[in-house]
C-alpha positions in Angstrom: 50.6 131.3 57.8 53.9 130.5 59.4 54.1 128.2 62.4 57.3 128.2 64.5 58.0 125.1 66.6 60.8 125.3 69.2 63.6 123.0 67.9 64.2 119.7 69.5 67.9 119.9 70.4 68.8 116.4 71.3 70.1 115.2 74.7 72.9 115.2 77.1 74.0 112.1 79.0 76.9 110.9 80.9 78.2 107.4 80.3 75.6 105.4 82.3 73.1 108.1 83.4 69.6 108.5 81.7 69.6 110.8 78.6 67.8 114.1 79.1 65.7 115.5 76.2 64.9 119.2 76.0 63.8 121.7 73.4 65.4 125.0 72.7 62.6 126.9 74.5 62.8 124.6 77.5 59.1 124.0 77.2 59.5 120.2 76.8 61.7 117.8 78.7 61.9 114.1 79.1 64.4 111.4 80.0 65.3 107.9 78.8 67.5 105.2 80.2 71.0 104.6 78.7 70.7 102.1 75.9 67.0 102.6 75.2 65.3 104.3 72.2 63.2 107.4 72.8 60.4 108.2 70.4 59.7 112.0 70.2 56.0 112.8 70.3 54.2 114.8 67.6 54.0 118.5 68.3 50.6 120.3 68.2 50.6 124.0 67.6 47.7 126.5 67.6 47.6 128.6 64.4 46.6 132.3 64.5 43.1 131.4 63.4 42.7 129.0 66.3 43.1 125.8 64.4 45.4 123.0 65.4 48.4 122.2 63.4 50.2 118.9 64.0 53.9 118.7 63.1 55.3 115.2 62.7 57.6 114.1 65.5 61.3 114.6 65.1 63.5 111.6 64.3 64.1 109.6 67.5 67.4 108.5 68.8 69.0 105.7 70.8 70.9 106.8 73.9 74.4 105.4 74.1 74.9 102.3 76.3 77.1 101.9 79.2 80.6 100.5 78.4 81.7 97.4 80.2 83.3 98.2 83.6 87.0 98.5 83.7 88.5 95.4 85.2 91.2 96.1 87.7 93.7 93.3 87.1 97.4 92.8 87.7 99.5 92.8 84.5 103.0 91.4 84.8 105.5 93.8 83.3 106.3 92.9 79.7 110.0 93.6 80.1 110.5 91.1 82.9 112.3 87.9 82.1 110.1 84.9 81.5 110.1 82.6 84.5 110.9 78.9 84.1 107.8 76.6 83.9 107.0 74.8 87.1 104.6 71.9 87.5 102.8 70.2 90.4 105.2 67.7 91.9 108.3 69.8 91.4 110.3 70.8 94.5 111.6 74.2 93.4 111.6 77.8 94.3 112.3 80.4 91.6 112.9 84.1 92.2 113.2 87.0 89.7 115.6 89.5 91.1 116.3 93.1 90.0 120.0 94.1 90.1 120.9 97.8 90.2 124.0 99.6 89.1 126.1 101.1 91.9 124.2 99.2 94.7 125.2 96.5 97.1 122.5 94.1 95.7 122.7 92.0 98.8 120.4 89.0 99.3 120.2 86.2 101.9 118.1 83.1 101.5 117.4 80.2 103.8 115.6 76.8 103.4 115.0 73.9 105.6 115.2 70.4 104.1 113.9 67.0 105.3 117.4 65.7 105.0 120.7 66.5 103.2 121.5 69.9 101.7 120.2 72.3 99.1 121.5 74.3 96.2 121.0 77.9 95.0 121.7 78.8 91.4 122.0 82.6 91.5 121.4 83.0 87.8 124.5 85.1 87.2 127.0 82.3 86.7 127.4 81.6 90.4 126.1 78.6 92.3 126.0 77.8 96.0 125.7 74.1 96.6 125.8 71.8 99.6 124.0 74.3 101.8 123.0 72.7 105.1 119.4 72.6 106.1 118.4 75.8 108.0 121.7 77.5 107.0 121.4 80.8 105.1 123.3 81.6 101.9 124.4 85.1 101.2 125.1 86.6 97.8 125.8 90.0 96.2 124.8 90.5 92.6 127.1 92.4 90.2 125.3 94.7 87.7 128.1 94.4 85.2 128.0 90.6 85.4 124.5 90.4 83.9 123.6 90.8 80.3 122.6 94.2 79.1 119.7 92.4 77.3 118.0 91.9 80.7 117.8 95.7 81.3 114.3 96.9 82.3 113.2 99.9 84.2 116.8 100.8 85.1 117.9 97.5 86.5 119.2 94.2 85.1 117.6 90.9 86.0 118.7 87.5 87.3 116.6 84.3 87.8 117.5 82.5 91.1 116.6 78.8 91.4 116.5 76.8 94.7 116.4 73.0 94.7 117.1 70.3 97.3 120.2 68.1 96.7 118.6 65.3 98.6 115.5 65.0 100.7 112.8 67.7 100.2 112.3 71.4 100.8 110.2 71.9 104.0 110.6 75.6 104.9 111.4 78.9 103.2 112.4 81.7 105.6 114.4 84.7 104.6 114.0 86.7 107.8 117.8 86.9 107.8 120.5 89.4 106.8 123.6 89.4 104.6 126.7 89.0 106.7 128.2 92.2 105.2 125.1 94.3 105.9 125.3 96.7 108.8 122.1 98.6 108.0 118.7 97.9 106.6 118.8 97.1 102.9 116.3 96.3 100.2 116.6 93.1 98.1 115.7 93.2 94.5 113.2 90.3 94.5 110.4 91.1 92.1 108.6 87.7 91.8 108.5 84.3 93.4 107.1 81.1 92.0 107.0 78.0 94.2 106.1 74.4 93.3 106.5 71.9 96.2 104.2 69.5 97.9 106.6 69.2 100.9 107.0 72.8 102.0 104.8 73.3 105.1 106.2 76.5 106.5 106.4 79.8 104.6 106.3 81.9 107.7 108.4 85.1 107.5 109.5 84.2 104.0 109.3 87.8 102.7 108.7 89.6 106.0 110.3 93.1 105.9 110.5 93.7 109.6 114.2 93.0 109.9 117.4 94.3 108.3 116.6 92.6 105.0 113.4 93.9 103.3 111.4 93.0 100.1 109.8 96.3 99.0 110.1 95.4 95.3 108.3 92.1 95.5 105.2 92.3 93.2 104.1 88.8 92.4 103.9 85.5 94.3 102.4 82.3 92.9 102.2 78.8 94.5 101.8 76.3 91.7 100.0 73.1 92.1 99.3 71.3 95.4 100.1 73.5 98.4 100.5 71.8 101.8 101.8 74.9 103.6 100.3 75.1 107.0 102.2 78.2 108.4 101.9 81.5 106.6 102.6 83.7 109.6 103.8 87.2 108.5 104.9 85.9 105.1 104.5 89.3 103.4 104.5 91.5 106.5 105.4 95.0 105.2 106.5 93.6 101.9 105.6 95.2 98.5 103.5 92.2 97.4 100.8 93.2 94.9 99.6 89.8 93.5 99.1 86.6 95.5 97.9 83.4 93.9 97.7 80.1 95.8 95.2 77.5 96.8 96.4 77.4 100.4 93.6 75.4 101.9 96.0 73.5 104.2 96.8 76.7 106.2 96.3 76.5 109.9 97.8 79.9 110.6 98.1 82.9 108.4 98.1 85.7 111.0 99.6 89.0 109.7 100.4 87.3 106.3 99.6 90.5 104.4 99.9 92.9 107.3 101.0 96.4 106.2 101.8 95.2 102.7 100.7 96.6 99.3 98.7 93.5 98.4 95.9 94.3 95.9 95.1 91.2 93.8 94.2 87.9 95.5 93.6 84.7 93.6 92.7 81.3 95.1 91.9 80.5 98.7 93.4 80.4 102.2 92.5 78.5 105.3 91.7 74.9 106.3 88.4 75.8 108.1 90.0 76.5 111.5 92.8 78.8 110.3 94.0 81.7 112.5 93.7 84.8 110.4 94.5 87.4 113.1 95.5 90.7 111.5 95.5 89.1 108.1 94.7 92.4 106.3 95.8 94.7 109.1 96.6 98.1 107.7 96.6 97.1 104.1 96.2 100.4 102.2 96.0 99.1 98.7 93.4 96.3 98.9 89.9 97.5 98.2 88.1 94.2 97.4 88.7 90.6 98.2 86.4 89.5 95.4 86.4 85.7 94.7 89.4 85.0 97.0 88.0 82.4 99.3 88.6 83.2 103.0 85.9 80.9 104.3 88.6 78.7 105.8 89.5 81.3 108.4 87.9 80.8 111.8 89.6 83.7 113.7 90.0 87.2 112.2 90.7 89.4 115.2 91.8 92.8 113.8 91.6 91.2 110.4 90.7 94.4 108.7 92.0 96.9 111.3 92.8 100.3 109.6 92.5 98.7 106.1 90.6 100.2 103.2 88.7 97.2 102.1 85.3 98.1 100.7 83.8 94.8 99.4 84.1 91.1 100.1 82.8 88.7 97.6 81.1 89.4 94.3 77.4 89.7 93.2 77.7 86.2 91.7 79.6 84.8 94.7 78.5 86.7 97.8 79.9 86.1 101.3 77.7 83.9 103.4 
């Protein structure tokens, strides 16, 4: 006699959910975890004469495993110019600057030195030398003066280098404005790398609360030993995405990332009694602090006020 067995029709499963096994008649159902092998049972049927007929089990299957989680990481744009190599012990600030066609391309920079003067090589064939400590230096880039080979994303690029003529760099503060600017303007600073053991003040370096703003700044890295104690409002309202520094000498970093676009944090900040008031105030892009060490902060009043931070620490390195 003929015996009809409802077909085993396999399973449905999303990426990491358990697999569901059913037959076409919906008389059998089971589940198995993703990545595990499920062995289908034998099927027992009752023949028309009342005898049992055992049908061998269908071939089992292995449910697909979960793919590794996608890592959210910052990737430096491939079309950006390569930055000069800096080493611990250098006393240098390097900026990558975007220069647009038919734009003012204003920029104003200011450093303090322990003695003597400092020099800015603007990277476009122009150099400002013998700049007095705490005096600003203004510049306007010319799109046509830069090589077409530097074109990326609609702009050309220039690498700006700041070095002391004598003495050492002590402060970098660009909360200034170009003498020819009457209204708010955006600088084209895309990236900044710093190597200096003598800079102690980075307060307001890229603050965008004045006439001069830094909305295009994506990446900042402090290379080697960092003795900066003051990070007050360094990236306030700036477009900073990626910050890397072992800033464990910091005594104040209040509002350092306030209202910025920061998302990727590498290293550490705070000397154990550091004032971190409003450090992540209204940051709308930062969802996790991860392994970035903030244990050196002692004050965090309004530290996460109106931010979207969801996690601090990682399973392997939880916050304590």
